[in-house]
C-alpha atoms as one frame of an Amber mdcrd trajectory, in Angstrom:
protein
   0.000  -0.007   0.000   1.205   3.516  -0.802   1.107   5.918   2.139   1.072
   9.704   2.195   4.027   9.665   4.605   6.627   7.216   5.806   6.417   8.783
   9.285   3.709  10.903  10.887   4.799  12.453  14.193   2.206  13.729  16.633
   3.828  16.348  18.835   6.499  18.922  17.945   8.430  18.781  21.207  12.102
  17.908  21.501  11.775  14.192  20.797   9.231  14.519  18.004  11.146  17.239
  16.189  14.414  15.333  16.457  12.844  12.156  15.058  11.123  14.072  12.259
  14.134  16.092  11.166  16.535  13.170  11.058  14.018  10.832   9.418  13.548
  13.435   6.670  17.308  13.794   6.416  17.525  10.033   5.880  15.166  10.361
   2.922  11.801   9.594   4.511   8.628  11.560   3.820   7.626  13.033   7.158
   4.820  15.120   8.672   4.552  16.621  12.145   1.342  17.696  13.865   1.331
  20.201  16.720  -1.725  21.633  18.446  -0.071  24.105  20.846   3.457  25.385
  20.459   6.539  24.310  18.570   9.281  23.079  20.843   7.010  21.387  23.338
   7.167  21.686  27.114  10.895  22.362  27.369  10.943  25.412  25.092   7.603
  26.915  26.093   6.686  26.030  29.682   9.657  24.038  30.923  13.431  24.090
  31.077  14.151  27.103  28.856  11.824  29.735  30.402  12.474  28.255  33.853
  16.226  28.708  33.444  15.656  32.313  32.348  13.628  32.923  35.515  16.335
  31.240  37.612  18.889  33.653  36.120  16.586  36.502  37.052  16.211  35.286
  40.625  19.969  34.893  41.028  20.639  38.601  40.522  19.369  39.284  44.042
  22.403  37.405  45.383  24.769  39.107  42.963  23.619  42.551  44.075  23.942
  41.576  47.714  27.476  40.228  47.270  28.728  43.077  45.073  29.524  45.381
  47.998  32.231  42.970  49.194  34.046  43.620  45.936  33.826  47.405  46.246
  30.665  48.066  44.290  28.190  50.585  45.696  24.725  50.069  44.310  21.532
  51.998  44.702  18.631  49.897  45.948  17.847  47.392  43.223  14.335  47.382
  41.763  12.766  44.325  40.148   9.959  44.403  37.568   8.239  41.080  36.951
   6.431  42.312  33.826   9.748  43.147  32.145  11.178  39.730  32.879   8.083
  37.935  31.554   7.898  40.109  28.431  11.557  39.480  27.609  11.088  35.761
  28.301   8.120  35.678  25.936  10.132  37.371  23.201  12.898  34.784  23.517
  10.424  31.889  23.448   8.780  33.318  20.344  12.214  33.464  18.725  12.832
  29.799  19.596   9.383  28.845  18.244  10.475  30.367  14.928  13.723  28.433
  15.003  11.881  25.180  15.534   9.554  25.998  12.641  12.522  26.673  10.356
  14.296  23.511  11.470  11.298  21.427  10.477  10.429  23.166   7.219  14.046
  23.412   6.059  14.454  19.712   6.757  11.676  18.934   4.295   9.126  18.049
   6.988   5.459  18.867   6.376   4.059  20.813   9.345   0.381  20.446  10.265
  -0.864  22.819  12.970  -3.888  21.500  14.788  -5.045  18.615  16.964  -4.231
  15.250  15.438  -6.303  12.154  16.186  -5.421   8.596  15.241  -8.262   7.083
  13.220  -6.692   3.674  12.651  -3.157   2.209  12.860  -2.092   3.984   9.671
  -4.357   7.069   9.514  -4.325  10.426  11.288  -7.053  13.038  11.073  -6.256
  16.733  11.563  -8.268  19.855  10.689 -10.855  17.686   8.972  -8.341  16.011
   6.651  -7.011  12.466   6.800  -3.407  11.430   6.128  -1.988   7.932   5.943
   1.403   6.886   7.221   3.445   3.724   7.328   4.513   4.627  10.861   2.922
   6.929  13.421   5.030   8.303  16.271   3.341   9.541  19.453   5.457  12.277
  21.053   2.785  14.310  22.808   4.645  14.778  26.119   3.200  15.362  29.536
   0.913  17.765  31.328   0.972  18.976  34.945  -1.822  17.744  37.163  -3.306
  19.292  40.297  -5.063  17.021  42.803  -8.806  17.579  42.828  -9.076  18.799
  46.402 -11.784  21.339  47.320 -10.670  24.671  45.836  -8.127  23.174  43.435
  -9.355  25.605  40.771  -7.684  28.400  42.705  -4.252  26.801  42.368  -1.868
  27.079  39.404   0.683  24.737  37.804   3.942  25.451  36.004   1.946  26.139
  32.818   0.350  29.224  34.368   3.355  30.323  36.444   5.223  31.505  33.371
   2.427  33.896  32.472   1.427  35.459  35.815   0.631  39.158  35.354   2.483
  40.103  38.513   4.749  38.497  41.098   2.637  37.247  44.020   3.692  38.574
  47.430   3.115  35.272  49.226   3.576  31.964  47.385   2.878  28.461  48.611
   4.699  25.860  46.481   3.362  22.316  46.907   5.568  19.346  45.959   8.908
  17.750  46.630  10.315  17.144  43.166  12.766  19.218  41.182  10.085  21.456
  39.653   8.757  22.432  43.096  12.259  23.095  44.418  13.214  25.163  41.373
  10.116  27.336  41.409  10.369  27.852  45.153  13.874  29.198  44.514  12.634
  31.434  41.709   9.795  32.984  43.712  11.967  33.367  46.833  14.883  34.870
  44.876  12.611  37.416  43.206  11.337  38.608  46.564   8.136  36.696  47.264
   7.534  35.290  50.718   7.825  31.623  49.833   6.762  28.430  51.616   7.612
  24.994  50.213   5.137  22.359  51.391   5.817  18.656  50.927   3.944  15.654
  52.256   7.135  13.561  52.692   9.991  13.635  55.169  12.381  15.467  52.827
  12.213  16.715  49.248  13.996  15.348  46.135  13.305  11.681  46.766  15.708
   9.573  44.684  18.585  12.030  44.907  21.599  11.345  47.086  20.876  11.775
  50.793  23.773  14.187  51.309  22.503  16.356  48.462  18.968  16.476  49.877
  20.103  17.390  53.372  22.638  19.962  52.157  20.080  21.744  49.998  17.614
  21.771  52.921  20.264  23.510  55.034  21.111  26.060  52.377  17.482  26.952
  51.618  16.791  27.341  55.338  19.788  29.677  55.638  18.295  31.797  52.885
  15.068  32.172  54.801  12.811  29.908  52.781  10.018  28.346  54.835  10.264
  24.572  54.409   7.365  22.514  55.740   7.655  18.744  55.431   5.128  16.078
  56.401   2.436  18.556  55.417  -0.345  18.446  52.823  -3.309  20.578  51.813
  -6.904  19.665  52.689  -8.633  22.561  50.920  -8.133  26.021  49.376 -10.615
  28.841  49.948 -10.596  32.153  48.106 -11.113  35.167  50.371 -13.054  38.347
  49.588  -9.816  40.286  49.034  -8.601  37.726  46.492  -6.105  36.047  48.816
  -6.194  32.297  49.480  -6.782  30.561  52.801  -5.105  27.166  52.765  -6.205
  24.531  55.262  -3.727  21.736  55.899  -4.609  18.162  56.785  -3.249  18.720
  60.304  -5.747  21.569  60.798  -3.305  24.455  60.446  -4.207  27.327  58.178
  -1.893  29.344  55.936  -2.504  32.449  53.854  -1.116  32.964  50.383  -1.648
  34.982  47.224  -0.678  32.074  44.992  -0.738  28.303  45.478   1.561  26.585
  43.008   1.271  22.813  42.550   4.183  20.725  41.269   3.061  17.293  42.317
   3.448  15.293  39.133   2.736  15.159  35.432   0.518  12.871  33.393   0.949
  11.711  29.777  -0.866  13.982  27.342  -3.170  11.533  25.529  -6.449  13.508
  25.483  -8.588  12.791  22.449  -5.689  11.094  20.694  -7.783   8.193  19.415
  -5.805   5.377  21.018  -9.055   3.468  21.421  -8.918   3.011  17.640  -5.678
   1.054  17.957  -4.175  -1.832  19.911  -1.887   0.562  21.855  -1.737  -0.304
  25.556  -1.087   1.864  28.591   0.867   0.855  31.676  -0.458   1.026  35.248
   0.444   4.701  35.516  -1.261   5.589  32.253   1.856   5.975  30.109   2.106
   4.465  26.638   3.605   0.983  26.880   6.537   0.392  24.518   9.289  -2.155
  24.067  13.015  -1.459  23.808  12.513  -0.238  20.219   9.735   2.240  21.284
   7.218   0.027  19.542   3.697  -0.123  21.008   1.396  -3.136  20.920   0.258
  -1.728  17.538   3.164  -2.556  15.146   2.842   0.640  13.115   2.706   2.968
  16.117   5.682   4.065  18.191   6.022   6.395  21.173   8.835   8.212  22.953
   9.635  10.995  25.421   7.605  11.972  28.441   4.541  10.103  27.137   6.244
   6.753  27.820   7.270   7.766  31.359  10.799   6.427  31.402  13.350   9.204
  32.003  11.471  12.478  31.565  14.323  14.717  30.476  14.696  16.691  27.233
  18.094  15.232  26.228  16.678  11.725  26.730  13.750  12.482  24.427  16.269
  13.770  21.870  18.264  10.557  22.087  15.097   8.480  21.767  14.031  10.506
  18.698  17.386   9.915  17.086  17.207   6.187  17.845  13.742   5.874  16.263
  14.775   7.770  13.133  17.883   5.658  12.687  16.188   2.339  13.304  13.409
   3.048  10.819  15.338   4.796   8.058  19.070   4.351   8.614  19.389   1.004
  10.404  23.137   0.681   9.783  23.589   3.712  12.113  21.179   2.514  14.788
  22.323   2.161  18.369  20.051   1.859  21.396  19.737   4.604  23.991  21.850
   3.914  27.046  19.893   4.977  30.107  22.839   4.512  32.470  24.922   7.447
  33.681  22.446  10.117  32.602  23.595  13.427  34.121  21.026  15.898  35.328
  20.805  19.259  37.045  18.282  20.848  39.349  18.305  24.636  38.943  17.530
  25.289  42.549  19.424  28.141  44.220  22.044  26.773  44.815  22.162  24.384
  41.826  22.414  20.589  41.987  24.396  18.538  39.495  24.443  14.741  39.621
  25.421  11.715  37.567  25.550   8.011  38.355  24.532   6.166  41.494  23.626
   7.771  44.769  25.310   6.435  47.885  22.051   4.714  48.817  21.669   3.068
  45.372  25.276   1.885  45.382  24.886   0.221  48.770  21.569  -1.372  47.790
  23.220  -2.755  44.631  25.745  -4.542  46.819  28.774  -2.360  46.210  31.323
  -1.922  48.960  31.609   1.837  48.736  34.021   4.543  49.717  32.594   8.035
  50.041  34.653  11.143  49.320  32.961  14.355  50.345  33.858  18.011  50.713
  31.886  21.002  51.964  33.449  24.395  51.552  32.691  28.090  51.165  33.280
  29.096  47.525  36.093  31.538  46.878  33.708  34.148  45.461  31.969  34.399
  48.824  35.097  34.968  50.951  34.792  38.760  50.530  31.090  38.735  51.390
  28.895  37.982  54.384  27.251  35.048  52.591  27.766  31.757  54.413  26.610
  29.441  51.613  28.606  26.237  51.346  29.193  23.971  48.347  28.918  20.187
  48.562  30.921  17.829  46.359  30.687  14.054  46.691  32.074  10.994  44.945
  30.702   7.461  45.421  33.468   4.944  44.683  33.487   1.129  44.478  36.123
   0.106  47.024  36.934  -3.120  45.172  37.362  -1.810  41.618  38.153   1.865
  42.381  35.481   2.799  39.782  33.630   6.038  40.404  29.945   5.082  40.597
  28.428   8.494  41.241  29.243  12.173  41.345  27.091  14.748  43.121  27.324
  18.496  43.686  25.327  21.300  45.274  26.681  24.741  44.499  27.140  27.409
  41.814  27.290  26.088  38.224  26.863  22.500  39.419  25.255  21.435  36.127
  28.077  22.938  34.076  30.696  21.096  36.164  28.967  17.739  36.313  28.426
  17.623  32.516  32.166  17.159  31.995  32.451  14.639  34.794  29.597  12.636
  33.236  31.835  11.899  30.256  34.492  10.528  32.605  32.005   8.316  34.448
  30.517   7.126  31.159  34.007   6.098  30.105  34.505   4.135  33.310  36.807
   6.508  35.222  38.356   5.297  38.448  39.165   7.308  41.552  42.818   7.032
  40.530  41.986   8.810  37.253  40.441  11.629  39.263  43.454  11.744  41.610
  45.936  11.879  38.734  44.085  14.652  36.920  45.586  18.074  37.523  43.031
  20.600  38.663  42.207  23.983  37.143  43.170  26.498  39.835  41.547  28.361
  41.457  38.139  26.858  40.693  35.492  24.988  42.635  35.661  22.183  40.057
  39.229  21.268  41.028  37.874  19.993  44.368  36.650  16.883  42.547  40.245
  15.917  41.705  41.697  16.742  45.137  39.403  14.593  47.304  41.901  12.339
  49.026  40.476  10.935  52.254  37.322   8.823  52.389  34.635  10.047  54.758
  34.922   8.153  58.039  38.384   6.794  57.209
């Protein structure tokens, strides 16, 4: 049978665009459908605008520390509307870049909501298109628990478009999105409370990292409330919000921001017209080749719920394009040693196993750890401390994990991730000459195991 396209991609986020562009480059006929914005979550309501807001929040510290270096500054003034307008302009520029990337690659762009009619047919804007392969890359969507008054809360989608900076913000959640936005609001001057139902935020990260960040955020004056959850939200006559907790306490806020999880975006996608199956959490079930139970339909990125990071979706998109249209170049995605950063203030950078994971896996571990005040702060009153930690297999000397909390942690850990991917040992670290004076050199001067 002759099809209109070799590949029809639903969703123009990072993974979908990567798969489409490279498939077209390999000679396939490709179409992409997008109902919202080109670039997906990351470009529009995720990592890119969030990082811009983190930069904005960090200036408060820079102004505060400048006097130690001889700078006299008038009282700094912050304007939320200016930051958001400039952010919007940059996102619009990136939307245009994504459009050009697709069109210049020979990809046909369909703007509208696509629905799968059968295993080889997609309907969009009243027209039907056939494809040999259909790729679902529709991403995720934030979800707010349906407690009484949930309609008064916002998610990350709305946070990027607030008309003004709220004076009092209650951030609910314990994952990286909650921690990052708490840092943004707090850094920009809002009275910020981070509320989490668990014992300590950032479950799954190294224990030392979690505790260190808790200490640093507390030093900065952020209100951290653990083992706490919301029962209901009531809007007051003056527009403020009264928040009742499950323990009976009441808090007041001008904004309640939920970051308690994301769901796969499968609304009205037409999966009922196919044999595609969902897993217990509602994500699209795929095999190691991103194939669903329907042979002609594939899925990747956040919608499959594996590792929900933009660079992972990019790698998955590349893998799909190669397997389908350039099989001699195909290689599977390696999900081990994926580095990641949390753009909290201070930042977190991490790659490899946590100490807890290494012990659970049966490794006899040596821990090398350093906490120090960065050189930049020695002329200031700021008492922030940086954490650096290596998790090492005592038998093989292999470095199993690398973790950092401090300025530019993500930038530093990216380079170390290459070393860990290549199987670096602690001896390799020890024999590497440091760049002086930098914080990064601490990773190659850690000599004595903790507790030894």
